[in-house]
MARKEMI-899838 format. One line per field, with one value per residue (C-alpha): residue number from 1; x, y, z. Coordinates in steps of 0.001 Angstrom, whole numbers, plus 500000, padded with zeros to 6 digits. Layout:
n (NUM; ...)
xx (X; ...)
yy (Y; ...)
zz (Z; ...)
END
This chain:
n (1; 2; 3; 4; 5; 6; 7; 8; 9; 10; 11; 12; 13; 14; 15; 16; 17; 18; 19; 20; 21; 22; 23; 24; 25; 26; 27; 28; 29; 30; 31; 32; 33; 34; 35; 36; 37; 38; 39; 40; 41; 42; 43; 44; 45; 46; 47; 48; 49; 50; 51; 52; 53; 54; 55; 56; 57; 58; 59; 60; 61; 62; 63; 64; 65; 66; 67; 68; 69; 70; 71; 72; 73; 74; 75; 76; 77; 78; 79; 80; 81; 82; 83; 84; 85; 86; 87; 88; 89; 90; 91; 92; 93; 94; 95; 96; 97; 98; 99; 100; 101; 102; 103; 104; 105; 106; 107; 108; 109; 110; 111; 112; 113; 114; 115; 116; 117; 118; 119; 120; 121; 122; 123; 124; 125; 126; 127; 128; 129; 130; 131; 132; 133; 134; 135; 136; 137; 138; 139; 140; 141; 142; 143; 144; 145; 146; 147; 148; 149; 150; 151; 152; 153; 154; 155; 156; 157; 158; 159; 160; 161; 162; 163; 164; 165; 166; 167; 168; 169; 170; 171; 172; 173; 174; 175; 176; 177; 178; 179; 180; 181; 182; 183; 184; 185; 186; 187; 188; 189; 190; 191; 192; 193; 194; 195; 196; 197; 198; 199; 200; 201; 202; 203; 204; 205; 206; 207; 208; 209; 210; 211; 212; 213; 214; 215; 216; 217; 218; 219; 220; 221; 222; 223; 224; 225; 226; 227; 228; 229; 230; 231; 232; 233; 234; 235; 236; 237; 238; 239; 240; 241; 242; 243; 244; 245; 246; 247)
xx (049697; 053267; 054322; 051876; 052327; 050220; 049930; 048204; 046930; 047722; 046623; 047337; 045628; 048446; 051503; 053326; 050455; 051532; 048525; 046207; 042859; 042713; 039980; 040639; 039046; 040382; 040081; 040933; 038360; 038559; 039118; 036911; 037327; 033670; 032139; 033262; 033115; 032589; 032478; 030189; 029824; 033339; 034707; 033821; 030914; 033356; 035807; 033258; 031953; 035296; 036092; 032559; 032999; 036326; 034346; 031750; 034013; 036567; 036397; 036274; 039405; 041393; 040570; 041523; 044788; 045784; 044792; 045533; 048969; 047833; 045772; 044770; 042866; 044555; 042942; 044668; 043052; 044488; 045654; 045544; 043089; 041475; 042917; 043916; 043139; 042178; 042024; 045119; 047688; 049772; 047074; 045339; 046025; 048869; 048891; 047688; 050464; 053227; 052032; 051886; 055248; 056757; 055381; 056242; 060009; 060113; 061155; 058547; 059057; 057315; 058901; 055657; 055217; 056292; 059111; 056726; 055711; 058862; 057564; 055332; 052758; 052563; 051181; 047912; 045549; 042793; 042470; 038705; 038138; 034813; 033956; 030950; 028784; 025864; 023083; 019957; 019567; 023345; 024380; 027617; 029262; 031740; 034516; 037546; 037170; 039890; 037263; 033827; 033694; 033895; 031449; 028968; 029465; 028306; 025220; 024220; 024442; 022213; 019886; 019655; 019110; 016207; 014775; 014832; 013614; 016505; 017076; 015376; 013598; 010158; 010600; 008463; 011541; 014008; 017211; 019217; 022765; 024987; 023827; 024502; 026061; 027498; 030945; 033839; 036950; 036120; 037263; 036713; 039951; 040472; 042890; 042716; 044455; 048117; 047791; 045680; 048418; 050835; 048860; 046905; 043324; 040658; 037053; 035954; 032685; 031819; 028395; 027745; 026374; 028055; 025678; 023589; 025516; 028993; 031363; 028619; 027778; 025013; 027407; 026839; 024747; 021508; 021382; 022607; 020290; 020720; 018839; 020985; 024009; 022617; 021776; 025409; 026795; 025014; 026132; 029776; 029719; 028933; 031071; 034091; 033340; 033162; 035833; 038394; 036521; 036001; 032933)
yy (646882; 647962; 651411; 653887; 656951; 659923; 662864; 666431; 668434; 672152; 674887; 678517; 681311; 683864; 682322; 685725; 687034; 687379; 685926; 683040; 681998; 678248; 676074; 672546; 669287; 665579; 663393; 660055; 657367; 654952; 651215; 648806; 645195; 644100; 646727; 649293; 652817; 655557; 658239; 660859; 663159; 662045; 663708; 663518; 666298; 668862; 668192; 668526; 671784; 673401; 672779; 673791; 677207; 677732; 677136; 679513; 682248; 681572; 684984; 686850; 685070; 685675; 689416; 689329; 687510; 690437; 693195; 692042; 691029; 691004; 688139; 684813; 681875; 678698; 675215; 672141; 668517; 666345; 662728; 660269; 662067; 658528; 655924; 652584; 650488; 652805; 656698; 657748; 660583; 658326; 656756; 659352; 663012; 661806; 664454; 667221; 666572; 666288; 669564; 671776; 670628; 671190; 674791; 675661; 674619; 676558; 680407; 682589; 682673; 686007; 689280; 690870; 689828; 692093; 690892; 689107; 686687; 684546; 681004; 679479; 678641; 682201; 682992; 681265; 683875; 681371; 677482; 676899; 673218; 671391; 667993; 665729; 667790; 666396; 665005; 667055; 669615; 669903; 672043; 674020; 675670; 678254; 676789; 679560; 683181; 684089; 683250; 684181; 687134; 684840; 682254; 685421; 686348; 682918; 683142; 686746; 685604; 682681; 684840; 687248; 684302; 683118; 686449; 686759; 683246; 682013; 678799; 675481; 674514; 673103; 675107; 678446; 679761; 678748; 676839; 677073; 675644; 678293; 677829; 679695; 676450; 676607; 678184; 676205; 674571; 671653; 668157; 667034; 665744; 666750; 667821; 671327; 670027; 670232; 673746; 675043; 673579; 675784; 678850; 678994; 680700; 678066; 677786; 674362; 673707; 670257; 668940; 668303; 665641; 663789; 662543; 659410; 657435; 658586; 655593; 653335; 651789; 654261; 657216; 657295; 659197; 657563; 659659; 662964; 665728; 667897; 670900; 671347; 671092; 673732; 676046; 675745; 676270; 679662; 680550; 679627; 681373; 684627; 684126; 683575; 686449; 688886; 687630; 687896; 691264; 690036; 692383)
zz (852073; 851396; 850510; 848771; 846728; 847322; 845168; 846137; 843312; 843577; 841201; 841737; 839535; 840027; 841492; 841818; 844100; 847541; 849610; 848709; 849553; 849323; 848336; 849394; 849617; 849573; 846323; 847737; 848632; 851631; 851025; 852402; 851913; 851832; 849263; 846938; 848481; 845952; 848374; 846731; 849676; 850983; 848960; 845067; 845677; 847264; 844585; 841649; 843362; 843420; 839752; 838882; 840658; 838865; 835404; 836368; 837500; 834766; 833178; 836202; 837651; 834549; 834628; 838505; 837769; 835219; 837605; 841108; 842597; 846148; 846794; 844288; 844459; 845112; 844777; 846600; 846306; 849091; 848667; 851459; 853778; 854882; 856965; 855671; 859104; 862040; 862157; 864082; 863813; 861909; 859769; 858350; 856628; 854745; 851790; 854145; 856930; 854226; 852357; 855646; 856751; 853400; 853034; 856477; 855573; 852408; 852282; 850490; 846846; 846084; 845755; 846388; 850090; 853071; 855318; 857865; 855121; 855497; 854450; 851596; 854386; 855559; 851970; 853078; 853833; 854738; 854144; 853236; 853504; 851886; 852942; 853454; 851308; 849024; 851148; 852186; 855141; 855905; 859064; 858947; 862150; 862810; 864664; 864583; 865667; 862943; 860170; 862061; 859562; 856676; 857999; 858528; 855034; 853989; 856319; 854997; 851359; 852326; 854034; 850946; 848438; 850757; 850656; 847024; 846635; 844722; 846569; 846157; 849094; 850555; 853570; 853984; 856072; 853600; 853844; 857088; 856190; 858103; 861749; 864841; 866625; 869786; 869567; 870254; 868828; 866331; 867521; 863803; 862285; 858875; 856279; 858032; 861038; 860140; 858635; 861552; 864291; 862248; 862506; 859327; 859519; 858820; 857492; 857770; 855761; 856903; 857578; 861149; 862060; 859372; 856592; 857162; 854472; 855845; 855052; 854052; 850679; 850175; 849862; 846151; 843573; 844831; 848065; 846650; 847316; 843949; 845170; 848208; 846051; 843645; 846408; 848052; 844381; 844181; 847806; 847177; 843588; 845480; 848386; 846358; 843932; 846884; 849035; 846030; 845008; 841645; 841226)
END
């Protein structure tokens, strides 16, 4: 295939703030010879959800930018997550491997950070990675003790919205997206891995088991479950608002 150019997309609400809560996804799509893979859950829906969250929280985020220099929101859309041939350490995660190494090599550019924040990578308070979202009945697990409280926060929001009957579901017991899975280190390789290896706190929001149409031609709009997407949008909107203390 020859040489390929990858471009990560990065947007920071307040570049001067010391710490950053990063919302991330990958925007590339996998190449298949025999069919046109659209990649709805992998990863158009996560990208769209992040953009819609920013749109919905626009006024609150602008107020936050004007009044808070401690922590801000940053969005990263990685390029080159997928493998061209077969997933290996060298043929995958092109954009995230490059960015993690680069941020770790750059001295902190904020005058508002304490001395222990030495690099641009140190400014990431947590990287929240969304992937494989959009089909019905996803299950998300907590994989890292450093972000267990954040995962519990998502679970509490889901329970509260279920009690208030604000989530779309046919189940009498409500939704159960954020499960208490068996705790253990995730073996799922995704764009968080290069950052996790360098000590960044990770909250990996990925459906396990993977969606039925993962890497199949059916991963398109036909098999998306819009009530689930709407429910997760409600949960994530409250989560980001409370984590950033927008209210």
